[in-house]
C-alpha positions in Angstrom: 122.9 98.0 102.8 125.9 99.5 101.0 128.0 102.2 102.7 126.7 104.9 100.3 123.2 104.2 101.4 124.2 104.3 105.1 125.9 107.6 104.5 122.8 109.0 102.9 120.7 107.8 105.8 123.1 109.5 108.2 122.7 112.8 106.3 119.0 112.5 106.9 119.5 112.0 110.6 117.7 108.7 110.4 116.6 107.5 113.9 117.0 104.0 115.4 113.3 103.4 115.0 113.4 104.4 111.3 116.3 101.9 110.8 114.1 99.2 112.4 111.4 100.1 109.8 113.9 99.9 107.0 114.9 96.4 108.0 111.4 95.3 107.0 111.7 97.2 103.7 115.1 95.6 102.9 113.7 92.1 103.7 111.0 92.9 101.0 114.0 93.4 98.6 113.7 97.1 98.0 116.9 98.9 96.9 119.1 101.0 99.1 118.0 104.0 97.0 114.4 103.3 97.7 115.1 103.1 101.4 116.8 106.5 101.4 113.9 107.9 99.3 111.3 106.6 101.7 113.0 108.2 104.7 113.5 111.5 102.7 109.8 111.5 101.7 108.7 111.1 105.3 111.1 113.8 106.5 109.8 116.2 103.8 106.4 115.7 105.4 107.9 116.5 108.8 107.5 113.0 110.4 109.7 110.0 110.8 109.4 107.0 108.5 107.1 104.5 110.3 105.7 102.6 107.3 108.0 99.7 107.0 105.3 97.1 107.3 103.0 98.9 104.8 105.9 99.3 102.3 106.9 95.6 102.6 103.3 94.5 102.1 103.0 96.6 98.9 106.3 95.2 97.6 105.2 91.6 98.4 101.9 92.2 96.5 103.9 93.2 93.4 103.9 96.9 93.5 107.1 98.4 91.9 109.5 100.6 93.8 108.4 103.5 91.6 104.8 103.0 92.6 105.6 102.6 96.3 107.7 105.8 96.2 105.0 107.7 94.6 102.6 106.6 97.3 105.2 107.5 99.9 105.7 111.0 98.4 101.9 111.5 98.6 102.2 110.5 102.3 99.6 107.7 101.8 101.6 104.5 102.5 99.7 103.5 105.7 96.4 105.0 104.5 96.0 102.9 101.4 98.4 100.0 101.6 95.9 97.5 103.1 93.3 98.2 100.4 96.0 98.3 97.7 97.3 94.9 98.7 93.9 93.4 98.9 93.0 94.6 95.5 96.3 93.5 94.0 95.7 90.0 95.3 92.0 89.8 94.5 90.6 87.3 92.0 90.4 89.8 89.2 93.5 91.9 89.8 93.3 94.1 86.7 89.7 95.2 87.2 90.0 95.6 91.0 93.3 97.4 90.6 91.8 99.9 88.2 88.7 100.4 90.4 90.9 100.9 93.5 93.1 103.4 91.7 90.2 105.4 90.5 88.6 105.6 94.0 91.7 106.0 96.1 93.6 108.4 94.0 91.0 110.8 92.5 93.2 113.7 93.4 95.9 112.3 91.1 98.4 112.2 93.9 99.1 108.5 93.2 99.2 108.4 89.5 101.7 105.5 89.6 99.0 103.3 90.9 97.1 103.8 87.6 100.0 102.5 85.5 99.7 98.9 84.8 102.0 96.7 86.7 104.4 94.8 84.5 
């Protein structure tokens, strides 16, 4: 992580346990900016960032940083990541992906999931 990202994390009072979660996120090749945004989103919801594994799984399944951050901002990383990954990796990804997005995000909190993955 670059020094600017570390400084941003310090400003957010990132805990040691959150840093451990971010190690998983970085191993999944998400950017420094995404790491900072994930911690910021969790703190906005008044809890620490504890979703490193869910985030890494989504990234590994092909979800974009934008999609992952939108899920994080809706505070749904842990709630839907398992299903989202399963659908993304299913035999018919386009159909399953659209069905999942319709069912999981009826409230429109996760509209990035509805965008097709490039």
